mmCIF file of the C-alpha atoms, coordinates in Angstrom:
data_MODEL
# 
_entry.id   MODEL 
# 
loop_
_atom_site.group_PDB 
_atom_site.id 
_atom_site.type_symbol 
_atom_site.label_atom_id 
_atom_site.label_alt_id 
_atom_site.label_comp_id 
_atom_site.label_asym_id 
_atom_site.label_entity_id 
_atom_site.label_seq_id 
_atom_site.pdbx_PDB_ins_code 
_atom_site.Cartn_x 
_atom_site.Cartn_y 
_atom_site.Cartn_z 
_atom_site.occupancy 
_atom_site.B_iso_or_equiv 
_atom_site.pdbx_formal_charge 
_atom_site.auth_seq_id 
_atom_site.auth_comp_id 
_atom_site.auth_asym_id 
_atom_site.auth_atom_id 
_atom_site.pdbx_PDB_model_num 
ATOM 1  C CA . MET A 1 1  ? 0.000   0.000   0.000   1.00 0.00 ? 1  MET A CA 1 
ATOM 2  C CA . ASN A 1 2  ? 1.161   3.470   -0.830  1.00 0.00 ? 2  ASN A CA 1 
ATOM 3  C CA . ASP A 1 3  ? 1.276   6.006   2.047   1.00 0.00 ? 3  ASP A CA 1 
ATOM 4  C CA . LYS A 1 4  ? 0.661   8.816   -0.421  1.00 0.00 ? 4  LYS A CA 1 
ATOM 5  C CA . HIS A 1 5  ? -2.558  7.136   -1.579  1.00 0.00 ? 5  HIS A CA 1 
ATOM 6  C CA . ILE A 1 6  ? -3.657  6.551   2.009   1.00 0.00 ? 6  ILE A CA 1 
ATOM 7  C CA . LYS A 1 7  ? -3.177  10.235  2.860   1.00 0.00 ? 7  LYS A CA 1 
ATOM 8  C CA . ARG A 1 8  ? -4.981  11.428  -0.262  1.00 0.00 ? 8  ARG A CA 1 
ATOM 9  C CA . ILE A 1 9  ? -7.925  9.065   0.252   1.00 0.00 ? 9  ILE A CA 1 
ATOM 10 C CA . THR A 1 10 ? -8.104  10.013  3.927   1.00 0.00 ? 10 THR A CA 1 
ATOM 11 C CA . LYS A 1 11 ? -8.341  13.655  2.830   1.00 0.00 ? 11 LYS A CA 1 
ATOM 12 C CA . VAL A 1 12 ? -11.159 12.836  0.377   1.00 0.00 ? 12 VAL A CA 1 
ATOM 13 C CA . LEU A 1 13 ? -13.088 11.080  3.151   1.00 0.00 ? 13 LEU A CA 1 
ATOM 14 C CA . THR A 1 14 ? -12.371 13.862  5.642   1.00 0.00 ? 14 THR A CA 1 
ATOM 15 C CA . ASP A 1 15 ? -13.492 16.588  3.229   1.00 0.00 ? 15 ASP A CA 1 
ATOM 16 C CA . TRP A 1 16 ? -16.659 14.606  2.454   1.00 0.00 ? 16 TRP A CA 1 
ATOM 17 C CA . ASN A 1 17 ? -17.190 13.602  6.102   1.00 0.00 ? 17 ASN A CA 1 
ATOM 18 C CA . PRO A 1 18 ? -20.102 11.161  5.704   1.00 0.00 ? 18 PRO A CA 1 
ATOM 19 C CA . LEU A 1 19 ? -20.504 11.060  9.496   1.00 0.00 ? 19 LEU A CA 1 
ATOM 20 C CA . GLY A 1 20 ? -21.233 14.773  9.659   1.00 0.00 ? 20 GLY A CA 1 
ATOM 21 C CA . ASP A 1 21 ? -21.200 16.331  13.120  1.00 0.00 ? 21 ASP A CA 1 
ATOM 22 C CA . GLY A 1 22 ? -21.015 12.884  14.713  1.00 0.00 ? 22 GLY A CA 1 
ATOM 23 C CA . SER A 1 23 ? -17.502 12.359  13.373  1.00 0.00 ? 23 SER A CA 1 
ATOM 24 C CA . GLU A 1 24 ? -15.944 14.075  16.398  1.00 0.00 ? 24 GLU A CA 1 
ATOM 25 C CA . LYS A 1 25 ? -17.498 11.494  18.722  1.00 0.00 ? 25 LYS A CA 1 
ATOM 26 C CA . ILE A 1 26 ? -16.886 8.452   16.516  1.00 0.00 ? 26 ILE A CA 1 
ATOM 27 C CA . LEU A 1 27 ? -13.465 8.937   14.904  1.00 0.00 ? 27 LEU A CA 1 
ATOM 28 C CA . ASP A 1 28 ? -10.163 8.785   16.750  1.00 0.00 ? 28 ASP A CA 1 
ATOM 29 C CA . GLU A 1 29 ? -7.144  11.006  16.096  1.00 0.00 ? 29 GLU A CA 1 
ATOM 30 C CA . THR A 1 30 ? -6.420  9.259   12.784  1.00 0.00 ? 30 THR A CA 1 
ATOM 31 C CA . GLY A 1 31 ? -9.776  10.316  11.352  1.00 0.00 ? 31 GLY A CA 1 
ATOM 32 C CA . TYR A 1 32 ? -10.790 8.303   8.314   1.00 0.00 ? 32 TYR A CA 1 
ATOM 33 C CA . GLU A 1 33 ? -7.345  6.738   7.835   1.00 0.00 ? 33 GLU A CA 1 
ATOM 34 C CA . THR A 1 34 ? -8.482  3.219   8.765   1.00 0.00 ? 34 THR A CA 1 
ATOM 35 C CA . GLU A 1 35 ? -11.282 3.420   6.217   1.00 0.00 ? 35 GLU A CA 1 
ATOM 36 C CA . ALA A 1 36 ? -8.851  4.732   3.587   1.00 0.00 ? 36 ALA A CA 1 
ATOM 37 C CA . ILE A 1 37 ? -6.587  1.734   4.223   1.00 0.00 ? 37 ILE A CA 1 
ATOM 38 C CA . ASP A 1 38 ? -9.567  -0.638  4.008   1.00 0.00 ? 38 ASP A CA 1 
ATOM 39 C CA . ILE A 1 39 ? -10.711 0.930   0.737   1.00 0.00 ? 39 ILE A CA 1 
ATOM 40 C CA . LEU A 1 40 ? -7.228  0.603   -0.768  1.00 0.00 ? 40 LEU A CA 1 
ATOM 41 C CA . TYR A 1 41 ? -6.957  -2.990  0.411   1.00 0.00 ? 41 TYR A CA 1 
ATOM 42 C CA . HIS A 1 42 ? -10.240 -3.962  -1.213  1.00 0.00 ? 42 HIS A CA 1 
ATOM 43 C CA . ILE A 1 43 ? -9.428  -2.129  -4.434  1.00 0.00 ? 43 ILE A CA 1 
ATOM 44 C CA . GLY A 1 44 ? -6.266  -4.217  -4.704  1.00 0.00 ? 44 GLY A CA 1 
ATOM 45 C CA . SER A 1 45 ? -7.905  -7.453  -3.592  1.00 0.00 ? 45 SER A CA 1 
ATOM 46 C CA . ASP A 1 46 ? -10.389 -9.729  -5.292  1.00 0.00 ? 46 ASP A CA 1 
ATOM 47 C CA . LEU A 1 47 ? -11.515 -11.217 -1.975  1.00 0.00 ? 47 LEU A CA 1 
ATOM 48 C CA . HIS A 1 48 ? -14.860 -9.502  -1.304  1.00 0.00 ? 48 HIS A CA 1 
ATOM 49 C CA . PHE A 1 49 ? -15.406 -7.298  -4.346  1.00 0.00 ? 49 PHE A CA 1 
ATOM 50 C CA . ARG A 1 50 ? -14.755 -9.106  -7.624  1.00 0.00 ? 50 ARG A CA 1 
ATOM 51 C CA . LYS A 1 51 ? -12.566 -7.192  -10.019 1.00 0.00 ? 51 LYS A CA 1 
ATOM 52 C CA . THR A 1 52 ? -14.408 -6.055  -13.115 1.00 0.00 ? 52 THR A CA 1 
ATOM 53 C CA . LYS A 1 53 ? -13.636 -3.989  -16.180 1.00 0.00 ? 53 LYS A CA 1 
ATOM 54 C CA . ASP A 1 54 ? -15.712 -1.151  -14.703 1.00 0.00 ? 54 ASP A CA 1 
ATOM 55 C CA . THR A 1 55 ? -13.240 -0.124  -12.002 1.00 0.00 ? 55 THR A CA 1 
ATOM 56 C CA . GLU A 1 56 ? -15.019 3.169   -11.354 1.00 0.00 ? 56 GLU A CA 1 
ATOM 57 C CA . LYS A 1 57 ? -18.271 1.374   -10.470 1.00 0.00 ? 57 LYS A CA 1 
ATOM 58 C CA . ARG A 1 58 ? -16.359 -1.145  -8.344  1.00 0.00 ? 58 ARG A CA 1 
ATOM 59 C CA . VAL A 1 59 ? -14.684 1.673   -6.351  1.00 0.00 ? 59 VAL A CA 1 
ATOM 60 C CA . LEU A 1 60 ? -18.127 3.200   -5.770  1.00 0.00 ? 60 LEU A CA 1 
ATOM 61 C CA . LEU A 1 61 ? -19.413 -0.115  -4.426  1.00 0.00 ? 61 LEU A CA 1 
ATOM 62 C CA . ILE A 1 62 ? -16.366 -0.557  -2.174  1.00 0.00 ? 62 ILE A CA 1 
ATOM 63 C CA . VAL A 1 63 ? -16.640 2.960   -0.719  1.00 0.00 ? 63 VAL A CA 1 
ATOM 64 C CA . LYS A 1 64 ? -20.367 2.620   -0.104  1.00 0.00 ? 64 LYS A CA 1 
ATOM 65 C CA . GLU A 1 65 ? -20.268 -0.860  1.415   1.00 0.00 ? 65 GLU A CA 1 
ATOM 66 C CA . LEU A 1 66 ? -17.232 -0.253  3.629   1.00 0.00 ? 66 LEU A CA 1 
ATOM 67 C CA . LEU A 1 67 ? -18.514 2.992   5.083   1.00 0.00 ? 67 LEU A CA 1 
ATOM 68 C CA . ASN A 1 68 ? -22.022 1.652   5.586   1.00 0.00 ? 68 ASN A CA 1 
ATOM 69 C CA . GLU A 1 69 ? -20.649 -1.369  7.413   1.00 0.00 ? 69 GLU A CA 1 
ATOM 70 C CA . ALA A 1 70 ? -18.031 0.513   9.432   1.00 0.00 ? 70 ALA A CA 1 
ATOM 71 C CA . PHE A 1 71 ? -20.385 3.204   10.710  1.00 0.00 ? 71 PHE A CA 1 
ATOM 72 C CA . ASN A 1 72 ? -23.846 1.638   10.376  1.00 0.00 ? 72 ASN A CA 1 
ATOM 73 C CA . LEU A 1 73 ? -24.787 4.198   7.718   1.00 0.00 ? 73 LEU A CA 1 
ATOM 74 C CA . PHE A 1 74 ? -27.239 3.943   4.845   1.00 0.00 ? 74 PHE A CA 1 
ATOM 75 C CA . LEU A 1 75 ? -25.277 5.699   2.110   1.00 0.00 ? 75 LEU A CA 1 
ATOM 76 C CA . THR A 1 76 ? -26.547 5.340   -1.442  1.00 0.00 ? 76 THR A CA 1 
ATOM 77 C CA . ASP A 1 77 ? -24.667 5.253   -4.736  1.00 0.00 ? 77 ASP A CA 1 
ATOM 78 C CA . GLY A 1 78 ? -25.620 8.900   -5.174  1.00 0.00 ? 78 GLY A CA 1 
ATOM 79 C CA . ASP A 1 79 ? -24.170 9.835   -1.786  1.00 0.00 ? 79 ASP A CA 1 
ATOM 80 C CA . CYS A 1 80 ? -20.871 8.149   -2.629  1.00 0.00 ? 80 CYS A CA 1 
ATOM 81 C CA . LYS A 1 81 ? -20.518 9.031   -6.300  1.00 0.00 ? 81 LYS A CA 1 
ATOM 82 C CA . GLU A 1 82 ? -18.366 12.160  -5.996  1.00 0.00 ? 82 GLU A CA 1 
ATOM 83 C CA . PRO A 1 83 ? -15.933 10.908  -3.332  1.00 0.00 ? 83 PRO A CA 1 
ATOM 84 C CA . ALA A 1 84 ? -15.687 7.501   -5.043  1.00 0.00 ? 84 ALA A CA 1 
ATOM 85 C CA . LEU A 1 85 ? -14.775 9.246   -8.302  1.00 0.00 ? 85 LEU A CA 1 
ATOM 86 C CA . ALA A 1 86 ? -12.097 11.249  -6.484  1.00 0.00 ? 86 ALA A CA 1 
ATOM 87 C CA . ILE A 1 87 ? -10.718 8.023   -4.989  1.00 0.00 ? 87 ILE A CA 1 
ATOM 88 C CA . TYR A 1 88 ? -10.828 6.321   -8.393  1.00 0.00 ? 88 TYR A CA 1 
ATOM 89 C CA . ASN A 1 89 ? -8.827  9.197   -9.870  1.00 0.00 ? 89 ASN A CA 1 
ATOM 90 C CA . ILE A 1 90 ? -6.212  8.788   -7.117  1.00 0.00 ? 90 ILE A CA 1 
ATOM 91 C CA . ILE A 1 91 ? -5.664  5.073   -7.759  1.00 0.00 ? 91 ILE A CA 1 
ATOM 92 C CA . LYS A 1 92 ? -5.995  4.848   -11.534 1.00 0.00 ? 92 LYS A CA 1 
# 
């Protein structure tokens, strides 16, 4: 995993802040870094999210599913589209 990618994806998630005001109570001092690492892991792995030719759509699914599971959220594709695209552009 690339530290530069982790930092850039953490920034995307922090700027988006899907937890809203609750983030201060839920996140530790590393912010969204753990989620950024998880997202990068799953992008590189074929374990839970099968690799497809449509990498952009796959990144969207990974972002949505990981954040929903991690924080018990109900994010939709529409909620995740812009940050997922930013993450896709970081890793492509």
